Each structure stands twice: as structure tokens, then as C-alpha cells.
C-alpha positions in Angstrom: 15.1 -19.7 50.5 12.5 -16.8 50.8 15.6 -14.3 50.3 16.4 -16.1 46.9 13.0 -15.9 45.7 12.4 -12.5 46.8 15.5 -11.4 44.5 14.2 -13.5 41.6 11.2 -11.4 41.9 12.6 -8.3 42.3 15.1 -8.9 39.4 14.4 -6.6 36.2 13.7 -8.4 33.0 15.5 -7.3 30.0 13.6 -5.1 27.7 13.2 -7.5 24.7 11.3 -9.4 27.3 8.5 -7.0 27.2 8.9 -6.0 23.4 7.9 -9.8 22.6 5.0 -9.9 25.2 3.4 -6.6 23.8 4.0 -8.1 20.1 2.1 -11.2 21.2 -0.9 -9.1 22.5 -0.7 -6.9 19.4 -1.2 -9.8 17.1 -4.4 -11.4 18.9 -5.7 -8.1 18.6 -5.6 -8.2 14.4 -8.3 -9.9 12.5 -6.9 -12.7 10.4 -9.8 -14.0 8.5 -11.2 -13.3 5.1 -13.8 -10.1 4.8 -14.6 -7.4 2.5 -12.7 -4.5 1.7 -9.1 -5.8 1.5 -6.4 -6.7 -1.1 -3.7 -8.9 -1.3 -2.5 -12.1 -3.0 -4.3 -15.3 -3.8 -2.0 -18.3 -3.9 -2.8 -21.9 -4.7 -0.6 -25.0 -4.1 -0.5 -28.6 -4.0 -1.1 -29.9 -0.4 1.9 -28.1 0.7 0.7 -25.2 2.6 3.5 -24.5 5.0 6.1 -24.5 2.1 3.9 -22.6 -0.3 3.5 -20.0 2.1 7.0 -19.6 3.0 7.8 -19.9 -0.6 5.2 -16.9 -1.4 6.5 -14.9 1.8 10.0 -14.8 0.1 8.6 -13.8 -3.5 6.3 -10.8 -1.8 9.1 -9.5 0.4 11.8 -9.5 -2.2 9.5 -7.5 -4.6 8.7 -5.1 -2.1 12.3 -4.8 -0.7 13.1 -4.0 -4.6 10.0 -1.4 -4.9 9.8 0.3 -1.3 12.7 -0.7 0.4 13.1 -3.2 3.8 9.7 -3.0 6.0 12.0 -3.0 9.2 14.9 -0.8 9.2 17.9 -2.6 11.0 17.9 -2.0 14.6 20.8 -0.8 16.5 21.5 0.3 19.9 23.9 0.6 22.9 23.7 -1.4 26.0 22.5 1.8 27.7 19.4 1.7 25.4 18.9 -2.3 26.2 18.8 -1.2 29.6 16.3 1.7 29.4 14.3 2.0 32.4 11.6 -0.9 32.5 8.7 1.6 33.0 9.3 3.6 29.8 9.9 0.8 27.7 6.3 -0.7 28.9 4.8 2.8 28.6 6.2 2.8 24.7 5.1 -0.5 24.0 1.5 0.2 25.4 1.2 3.1 22.6 2.4 0.7 20.3 -0.4 -1.5 20.8 -2.8 1.2 20.7 -1.5 1.8 17.1 -2.3 -2.0 16.0 0.6 -1.7 13.5 0.1 -4.6 10.9 2.7 -6.2 8.8 2.5 -5.7 5.2 2.1 -8.9 4.4 0.0 -11.4 6.6 -1.4 -14.5 5.7 -5.2 -14.8 6.7 -7.6 -17.6 6.8 -9.6 -18.0 3.6 -11.4 -21.1 4.5 -10.5 -22.9 1.2 -8.3 -26.1 0.7 -5.2 -25.9 -1.6 -5.5 -22.3 -1.3 -3.7 -19.1 0.5 -4.7 -15.5 1.1 -1.9 -12.9 1.9 -3.4 -9.9 2.8 -1.2 -6.6 2.1 -1.3 -3.0 3.4 0.6 -1.8 0.3 -1.5 0.1 -2.4 -0.7 -1.7 -5.7 -0.9 -5.6 -5.6 -0.7 -5.5 -9.4 2.8 -3.6 -9.2 4.1 -6.0 -6.6 2.9 -9.2 -8.5 4.5 -7.9 -11.5 7.9 -7.5 -9.7 7.4 -10.9 -8.4 7.2 -12.7 -11.8 9.9 -10.4 -13.3 12.2 -11.6 -10.0 11.1 -15.4 -10.6 11.3 -15.4 -14.5 14.1 -17.7 -14.2 13.6 -19.5 -10.9 11.2 -22.3 -11.1 8.5 -22.2 -8.2 8.6 -25.4 -6.1 5.3 -25.2 -4.0 3.2 -22.2 -5.5 1.3 -23.2 -8.3 -1.0 -19.9 -9.1 -0.1 -16.3 -7.9 -2.6 -13.5 -8.3 -2.9 -10.2 -7.2 -6.4 -9.5 -5.6 -7.4 -5.8 -6.0 -10.5 -6.1 -3.7 -12.6 -8.6 -1.4 -16.5 -8.0 -1.5 -19.4 -10.2 0.1 -21.1 -12.3 -2.4 -24.3 -10.3 -2.6 -25.7 -8.8 -5.8 -25.4 -5.1 -4.5 -21.9 -5.6 -2.9 -20.5 -7.4 -6.2 -21.7 -4.4 -8.4 -20.4 -1.8 -5.9 -17.2 -3.5 -5.7 -16.8 -4.0 -9.4 -17.5 -0.3 -10.3 -14.8 0.9 -7.9 -12.4 -1.6 -9.2 -13.0 -1.4 -13.1 -13.5 2.1 -13.6 -10.0 2.9 -14.6 -9.8 0.3 -16.9 -13.0 0.5 -18.8 -14.4 4.1 -18.2 -12.7 5.2 -21.4 -13.2 7.2 -24.5 -12.9 4.0 -26.8 -14.1 0.7 -26.1 -12.0 -2.0 -24.9 -12.6 -5.8 -25.1 -12.5 -8.3 -22.3 -13.1 -11.5 -21.0 -14.6 -12.7 -17.5 -12.9 -16.0 -15.6 -15.0 -17.3 -13.0 -14.2 -19.9 -10.4 -16.3 -20.7 -7.2 -15.0 -22.5 -4.3 -17.3 -23.7 -1.4 -20.1 -21.8 -2.5 -23.2 -22.9 -4.1 -25.1 -19.9 -4.1 -23.6 -17.8 -6.6 -23.5 -19.2 -9.9 -21.3 -18.4 -12.9 -24.4 -16.9 -15.2 -25.0 -14.3 -12.0 -21.5 -13.5 -11.9 -21.2 -12.8 -15.5 -24.5 -10.7 -16.1 -23.4 -8.4 -12.7 -19.9 -7.8 -14.2 -21.2 -7.3 -17.6 -23.8 -4.6 -16.4 -21.1 -2.5 -14.7 -18.6 -3.0 -17.6 -21.0 -1.9 -20.1 -22.1 0.9 -17.8 -18.8 2.6 -18.3 -18.7 2.4 -21.8 -21.4 0.5 -24.2 -18.6 0.0 -26.5 -16.8 -2.2 -24.4 -17.2 -5.9 -25.6 -16.4 -9.5 -24.9 -13.6 -10.8 -26.7 -12.9 -14.6 -25.5 -9.8 -15.0 -27.7 -7.4 -12.0 -27.2 -9.2 -9.4 -24.8 -7.2 -6.4 -23.5 -8.4 -7.3 -20.1 -9.1 -10.4 -18.4 -11.3 -10.0 -15.3 -10.7 -12.8 -12.7 -13.4 -13.5 -10.4 -13.0 -16.2 -7.4 -15.8 -16.9 -4.8 -14.4 -18.3 -1.7 -17.2 -19.3 0.5 -19.4 -16.0 1.3 -16.7 -13.8 -0.5 -15.7 -12.8 -4.1 -11.8 -12.1 -4.9 -11.6 -10.1 -7.9 -8.5 -8.7 -10.1 -8.0 -7.4 -13.6 -5.1 -8.5 -15.8 -3.6 -7.3 -18.8 -3.9 -10.1 -21.6 
């Protein structure tokens, strides 16, 4: 009996076992909460979160694959590679843990009912979202209700809102000729920041780029969408 136990303890585990364990450890080190300075996609659904998330991931991965290629190249290897020395395999995965590599799309907790936030490591949420719309033009969505790119998140304070707005809006509104715009505001789980405060703050930033920029509620060139979720502001710019 003791010999059998000793044999089991001394048996080498397959490389895949250590890779799986290291990935679990890596995931625990990544922050999955909404915070300032991130971009991604804001998705609303009707009480079917799991299905909406699966559908949203499908849209995003199809679009990103079309634009940038697959995230994970196909893995191939011989049996000899699978039986690679265990110590080397562990060392390699420890190095991977230190890198803290994130997936290009990752759902994070936004703290609002019937809403999802998917963070991205890719640079152009607008481009990806446009590709999603092209890919799904003739395919009805079953669970996703709204699908919006998020250019930046900021803390819901006066200084942070203006600072974030300046970074996001400059390329749209700092032009020789004035452009028209509208501001669409919605708040969830936040009673401290009101609509008038947001309108005044964003208008101040837009006018600061060019005093000829003006509001047009009927046919604006750009629509600025501001969503407040708890203590964070989620913003995007849409070509109308």
C-alpha cells in the first residue's frame, strides 16, 4: 500500500496540468472591476446576462478576427514537446504569470442591472464596433439590446470628467471649422451627478476647442454619449 502511494506521489503530471494551474493563478491577479482609464464596450440586455455575454463575445471575437487575426494561434506540438521537462515547464509558466497578460476582451463588473461592460486591450473600440455592425447587419440579435463602444472611463468628479473629455473629444472638435454636436446622458446607480452638471462640463470642453462648435439636437455631426454607472463615467462619440 505504501509503495503504491509513493508511486503516485512520484508520478509526473502532464504539462497541461501545470499550464491550467498557472492560468488560474494569473486570472486571480487581474482586476475585474470598473475603474478609470479603460476602454471597451457597454452592452445592455433584458435579464439574460449569460446569453447576452456569450452573444457579445461572439460579435467581438468575429470582428477582431476579421480586423487583426485570431487572438490565439493554433497550438501544435509533438509528443516530445508534451513531455517536456516539468521543471522547465513550471519556470516558463511562472514567467507568464509575471507578465499578467490579459485577454483582448474581458467582462468586468460594472455594478448595474441588465448591463455588461467588456474591457478591451485593443486600441480602437469604434473600429471594432463598426465591424460588429457590418457583420450582424442581416443577423438579428437574440439577447443584446444595445452595443456601444466606450472610448474612456473616468471617475465621476468635475476635474476627472473634464480631463477625460479633453482627451477623448479633441480629435473630433479641435477643428478649424466648427461642428455640430448633441449630448446624450443617462445615469445608473448614481444620484450625485445630475444631467445639467454633465451638459455644462462637456459643453465647456467642446467650446474650449472651438467656440464655433454648437449644439444641434436634430442632425448633429457627432453625438456624445455619457453614461454614469455608480461612481464612474463611461463616454463615447458617435457619428450621427
